[in-house]
C-alpha positions as CSV (number, residue, x, y, z in Angstrom):
1,M,20.6,43.4,5.2
2,G,23.6,41.4,6.9
3,S,25.9,44.3,6.9
4,L,23.7,46.2,9.1
5,S,23.2,43.8,11.3
6,K,26.8,43.0,11.1
7,T,25.7,39.2,10.6
8,Q,27.6,37.2,7.8
9,I,24.8,35.4,5.5
10,T,26.3,32.4,4.9
11,T,25.3,28.9,3.7
12,S,25.0,27.2,7.4
13,F,23.5,30.4,8.8
14,L,20.6,29.9,6.1
15,V,20.3,26.3,7.3
16,K,20.2,26.8,10.7
17,A,17.6,29.6,10.2
18,W,15.4,27.1,8.0
19,I,15.6,24.4,10.5
20,K,14.7,27.0,13.7
21,S,11.4,28.4,11.6
22,H,10.2,25.0,10.0
23,P,11.4,22.0,12.5
24,L,8.2,20.3,11.5
25,V,9.5,19.6,7.8
26,A,13.3,19.9,8.5
27,I,13.5,16.8,11.1
28,P,11.6,14.4,8.9
29,L,13.7,15.4,5.7
30,G,16.7,15.1,7.4
31,I,15.7,11.6,8.6
32,A,14.8,10.7,5.4
33,S,17.8,11.9,3.5
34,F,19.9,10.2,6.0
35,I,18.7,6.9,5.5
36,V,18.3,7.5,1.7
37,C,22.4,8.3,1.7
38,N,23.0,5.5,3.8
39,A,21.1,3.0,1.6
40,Y,23.2,4.4,-1.3
41,V,26.7,3.9,0.3
42,V,25.2,0.0,1.3
43,Y,24.2,-0.6,-2.2
44,V,27.4,0.6,-3.8
45,I,29.6,-1.4,-1.7
46,E,27.1,-4.2,-1.8
47,R,26.4,-4.5,-5.7
48,N,29.8,-5.9,-6.9
49,A,30.6,-7.9,-3.6
50,H,31.3,-11.5,-4.1
51,P,30.0,-13.2,-0.7
52,A,32.2,-15.9,0.4
53,D,31.6,-16.5,4.3
54,C,27.8,-16.8,4.2
55,Y,25.6,-19.6,3.9
56,E,25.0,-21.0,0.5
57,S,21.5,-19.9,0.3
58,D,22.4,-16.4,1.0
59,R,25.0,-16.7,-1.6
60,L,22.5,-17.4,-4.3
61,R,20.0,-14.6,-2.7
62,H,22.5,-12.0,-3.0
63,D,20.1,-9.5,-4.6
64,F,21.1,-6.0,-3.3
65,T,19.1,-3.8,-5.2
66,F,18.7,-0.2,-4.2
67,K,15.2,-0.7,-3.2
68,N,16.3,-3.8,-0.7
69,C,19.2,-1.7,0.5
70,L,16.9,1.0,1.7
71,W,14.6,-1.6,3.3
72,F,17.9,-2.8,4.7
73,C,18.9,0.7,6.2
74,V,15.0,1.7,7.3
75,I,15.1,-1.8,9.7
76,S,18.2,-1.8,10.8
77,F,18.5,2.0,11.8
78,L,15.1,2.3,12.9
79,T,14.5,-0.9,14.5
80,V,17.1,-4.0,16.0
81,G,16.5,-5.4,12.3
82,Y,14.5,-8.2,11.0
83,G,18.0,-10.3,9.5
84,D,15.9,-11.1,6.1
85,Y,19.1,-8.8,4.7
86,Y,22.5,-8.1,5.6
87,P,25.7,-7.0,4.3
88,T,27.7,-10.0,3.0
89,S,31.0,-8.2,1.9
90,I,33.7,-8.0,4.1
């Protein structure tokens, strides 16, 4: 098919064609995957962090589970942030 129309069928071509044909599925899926990937990055960085430059109550409450990192990313990226969770690593 690709040789008849002189089009190279690559992965990027297929992804672009799928996004163009299904935008109502692709946009929410892209936003959700962006938030989950960023939450995982925050989780990997913060799970072994030893907070030193923060308040004592935050040092005792340093519980960055993946669920808390997901909440942090959703609130931080989609709104202005509540401040209930924030990274304490350098």
